[in-house]
NUKEDREN-86008 format. One line per 10 residues: number of its first residue (from 1); for each residue x, y, z of C-alpha. Coordinates in steps of 0.25 Angstrom, whole numbers, plus 5000, padded with zeros to 4 digits. Each point is the difference from the previous one (the first is absolute). Example, Ala and Ser with C-alpha at 12.3 -4.5 7.8 and 13.67 -1.06 7.14 Angstrom:
<recs>
1) 5049,4982,5031  5006,5014,4998 $
</recs>
This chain:
<recs>
1) 5000,5000,5000  5011,5010,5003  5006,4998,4986  4987,5004,4993  5001,5015,4995  4985,5001,5002  5001,4998,5015  5003,5014,5006  4997,4998,5014  5003,4988,5009 $
11) 4995,4999,5015  5006,4991,5010  4996,4997,5015  5012,4997,5008  5001,4996,5015  5011,5007,5008  5009,4988,4999  4998,4999,4985  5008,5013,4999  5012,4993,5007 $
21) 5013,4996,4992  4998,4987,4994  4986,5001,4997  4996,4993,4987  4992,5013,4996  5013,5006,4995  5004,4989,4991  4986,5000,4994  5001,5015,4997  5014,4999,4994 $
31) 4996,4988,4991  4988,5008,4994  5007,5014,4999  5013,4994,4993  4991,4997,4988  4992,5013,5001  5003,5013,4991  4989,5010,5004  4998,5007,5014  4991,4994,5010 $
41) 4994,5003,5014  5001,4990,5011  4991,5004,5012  5000,4994,5014  4986,4999,5006  5002,4996,5014  5002,5007,5014  5015,5001,5000  5004,5015,5002  5007,5005,4988 $
51) 4998,4987,4993  5004,5005,4986  5013,5005,5005  5003,4988,5008  4997,4991,4988  5009,5009,4991  5011,5000,5009  5000,4985,5003  4998,4996,4986  5012,5009,4995 $
61) 5009,4994,5012  4996,4986,4995  5005,5004,4985  5013,5006,5006  5003,4988,5008  4997,4991,4988  5009,5009,4991  4988,5003,4990  5005,5014,4998  4994,5003,4986 $
71) 4986,4996,5006  5003,5010,5012  5002,5012,4990  4987,4996,4992  4992,4998,5012  5004,5014,5006  4996,5006,4987  4987,4992,4996  4994,4994,5012  4991,5008,5010 $
81) 4997,4995,5014  4990,5009,5006  4995,4998,5015  4986,4996,5003  4994,4997,5013  4989,4990,5001  4995,4997,5014  4998,4986,5006  5005,4993,4988  5013,4994,5005 $
91) 5000,5003,5015  5014,4998,5007  5000,4986,5005  5001,4996,5015  5005,4988,5007  4989,4990,4996  5003,5003,4985  5015,5000,5001  5008,4987,4998  5014,4996,4999 $
101) 5007,4987,4996  5001,4990,5011  5006,4989,4992  5004,4999,4985  4995,4986,4995  5004,5000,4985  5005,5010,4990  4998,4993,4987  4992,4999,4991  4992,5010,5009 $
111) 5002,5006,5014  4993,4993,5011  5002,5005,5014  4993,4999,5014  4997,5014,5005  4996,5006,5013  4994,5013,5005  5011,5011,5000  5002,5008,5013  4996,5015,4999 $
121) 5011,5010,5004  5000,5003,5015  4996,5014,5005  5011,5010,5000  5003,5003,5015  5006,5014,4997  4993,5007,4989  5009,5013,5000  5013,4991,5000  4994,4992,4988 $
131) 4996,5012,4993  5014,5005,5001  5005,4987,4994  4990,5001,4988  5005,5014,4997  5014,4995,5000  4997,4989,4991  4993,5010,4990  5011,5010,5001  5011,4989,4997 $
141) 4992,4994,4988  4998,5014,4994  5015,5002,5001  5003,4987,4993  4990,5003,4989  5006,5014,4998  5014,4994,4999  4997,4988,4991  4996,5004,4985  4996,4986,4998 $
151) 4988,5001,5009  4987,5006,4995  4997,5014,5005  4986,4996,5002  5004,4992,5012  5003,5013,5008  4986,5005,4998  4994,4987,5005  5008,4999,5012  4996,5014,5004 $
161) 4985,4997,4998  4998,4986,5005  4993,5001,5014  5000,4986,5005  5013,4997,5008  5000,4985,4997  4998,5003,4986  5012,5010,4999  5009,4990,5008  4996,4988,4990 $
171) 5001,5009,4988  5014,5005,5003  5006,4987,5006  4995,4993,4988  5007,5009,4990  5014,5001,5007  5012,4994,4994  4999,4987,5008  4999,4985,4997  4987,4994,4999 $
181) 5003,4992,5013  5004,5013,5007  4987,5007,4996  4993,4988,5005  5006,5001,5014  4995,5014,5001  4986,4998,4995  4998,4988,5008  5002,5008,5013  4986,5000,5007 $
191) 5004,5012,5008  4999,5013,4992  5010,5007,5008  5010,4989,4999  4997,5000,4985  5002,5015,4999  5013,5000,5008  5006,4989,4991  4996,5008,4988  5007,5012,5006 $
201) 5012,4992,5002  5001,4995,4986  4997,5014,4994  5012,5005,5008  5009,4990,4994  4995,5004,4986  5003,5015,5003  5014,4996,5006  5003,4992,4987  4996,5012,4992 $
211) 5010,5009,5008  4988,5007,5006  4997,5005,5014  4993,4989,5009  4987,5004,5007  4995,4995,5012  4991,5003,5012  5005,5004,5014  4991,5003,5012  5005,5008,5012 $
221) 4991,4999,5013  5001,5008,5013  4991,5003,5011  4998,5014,5007  4993,5013,5001  4997,5008,4987  4991,5011,4996  4989,4995,4990  4990,5007,4992  4997,5010,4989 $
231) 5011,5010,4999  5005,5011,4990  4995,5013,4994  4990,5003,4989  5011,4998,4989  5004,4986,5006  4991,4993,5009  5001,4985,5003  4998,4989,5011  5014,4997,5006 $
241) 5008,4994,5012  5011,5008,5007  5010,4998,5011  5013,4994,5004  4994,4986,5000  4995,5001,4986  5014,5005,4995  5006,4988,5007  4991,4990,4993  5003,5007,4986 $
251) 5015,4999,5003  4998,4985,5003  4993,4998,4987  5012,5005,4993  5009,4991,5008  4993,4987,4996  5008,5000,4987  5013,5001,5008  4997,4989,5009  4994,4991,4989 $
261) 4987,4998,5007  4985,5002,4996  4996,5008,5013  5006,5004,5013  4995,5006,5013  5005,5007,5012  5001,4996,5015  4988,5010,5002  4991,4991,4991  5006,4987,5007 $
271) 4994,5005,5013  4986,5000,4995  5000,4986,4994  5002,4986,5006  5014,4995,4997  4998,4993,4987  5008,4987,4995  5013,5002,4992  5001,5014,5005  5014,5006,4995 $
281) 5007,5012,5005  5007,5006,4988  5008,5012,5006  5000,5012,5009  5000,5013,4992  4998,5014,5001  4993,5005,4987  5004,5014,4994  4993,5011,5007  4999,4993,5013 $
291) 5010,4998,5011  4993,4990,5008  5004,4985,4997  4989,4990,4997  5001,4985,4999  4994,4994,4987  4994,4987,4998  4993,4991,4989  4993,4987,5000  5004,4988,4991 $
301) 4993,4987,4996  5013,4991,5002  5004,4998,5014  5014,4995,4997  5002,5013,4991  4995,5008,5012  5009,4993,5010  5012,5003,4992  4997,5014,4997  4998,5002,5015 $
311) 5013,4994,5003  5007,5009,4990  4994,5012,5006  5003,4996,5014  5014,4997,4997  5002,5013,4993  4994,5008,5012  5009,4992,5010  5012,5003,4991  5002,4985,4997 $
321) 5005,5002,4985  5004,4986,4998  4987,4994,5004  4993,5011,4992  5008,4997,4988  4997,4985,5001  4985,5003,5000  5001,5009,4988  5006,4988,4992  4989,4991,5004 $
331) 4990,5011,4995  5007,5001,4987  5002,4985,4998  4984,4998,5002  4998,5013,4991  4990,5005,5010  5004,5015,5000  5013,5004,4993  4996,5014,5002  5000,4999,5015 $
341) 5012,4991,5000  5008,5010,4992  4996,5012,5009  5005,4993,5012  5012,4995,4993  5004,5014,4996  4999,5004,5015  5009,4990,5006  5011,5003,4990  5002,5013,5008 $
351) 5008,5000,5013  4993,4994,5012  4994,5012,5008  5007,5002,5014  4995,5006,5012  4986,5004,5002  4992,4996,4987  4985,5000,4999  4999,4992,4987  4991,5010,4993 $
361) 5002,5002,4985  4997,5015,4998  4994,5002,4986  5005,5012,4992  4990,4999,4988  4985,4998,5000 $
</recs>
């Protein structure tokens, strides 16, 4: 039908998963359009936001990945993908309608498999933190597209306009320069936050490979008094938070990169919570603009990793350079946190402090 010159418009109805890389829809469209010589409109009639843009972007990505460059040029000049919203035709599927392969029984002459209900993504425990992760993923993906002329520019517009967090994570992770197995590892994560963090990690690798700046998320947490409310003048008026405790939290946010951790918090915050498992003392610091030292902490998932870091920091505070050096090597051998290990390795290269020493690292930059 796609090859007939008399056909000017083709409508399709696709579920959200049907837009994913590997969908048979793309090969079907490619087969038909390869033999067509006149313009055509392909209209998506479903309830996916910006469905025409999503279809165009994913289809062009498929053509690039399969080296069909001549068809790419022809599609850009002759095929139109308008967006069309038709409510309640293809609702987003939920747990009872989502399945995954439990056991592959045979592959030839056709695929036979035993399936089971797929788990839905778990709820996000911290919406603000998760929102920051999604923003970082979008920012990195846009940077990769900008610097890579082989990627369709239409993908940038899609990333900016896709509203579904799960869809944006799946969309970007599926189109990264990864093997099929690596993509599968990401997409099989039931927890959306874990899937997003793994996507962010792999995007950083792509940026690094292209000699571009890596991006990440850092969170600084502090507890204390602050002035909160609407402030400013008629020319500039906004809701904001002011105070030394706020400034300290902002300084800690910047320090997360230096210590190679996702988040850190102060002793003031620690007093307000029940001591968690795998609590790690990172350092004693005095941030720029404040003279009072503060102890900073983080929490890790791995108790062995946490124990080694605590030993390293404790040895450093007690001026036990040999023990500190030994813990640094353990961290590097396990590839737990080279950034933190290198930070302390540089410190113990200096002569051991003598006399009164408070173990405080005084920061000279924000």
